[in-house]
Steps between C-alpha positions, in 0.01 A plus 500: 500500500411444136139556405471179302487164671644251256483231766121499482512449124766231517299266722140609441252352567673234713656756735314603813459881482593521867858419396512848346373649828777319690756627250376858541518464878860377483610769256347779708662364816840484329448859383474603866125503564354347814411131468141435395303180440468390137126573490572869553618503136202323339326823402820637344559174307145499366532862383841433346385196305175668393701787350722266296426428135418137428789284390534485124684216336524665162 
């Protein structure tokens, strides 16, 4: 899975951050991991987004 989450930038701030958690849950399941509830990925999403540089428009 790519480190950057362009989806969060494309719809921020209108997008519910839990959508990213759901996406992570689906991707991991499709990669063969056991199914997990979306909230199991909240900590990972927060760390991922905190490590990203702020969006620069030029």
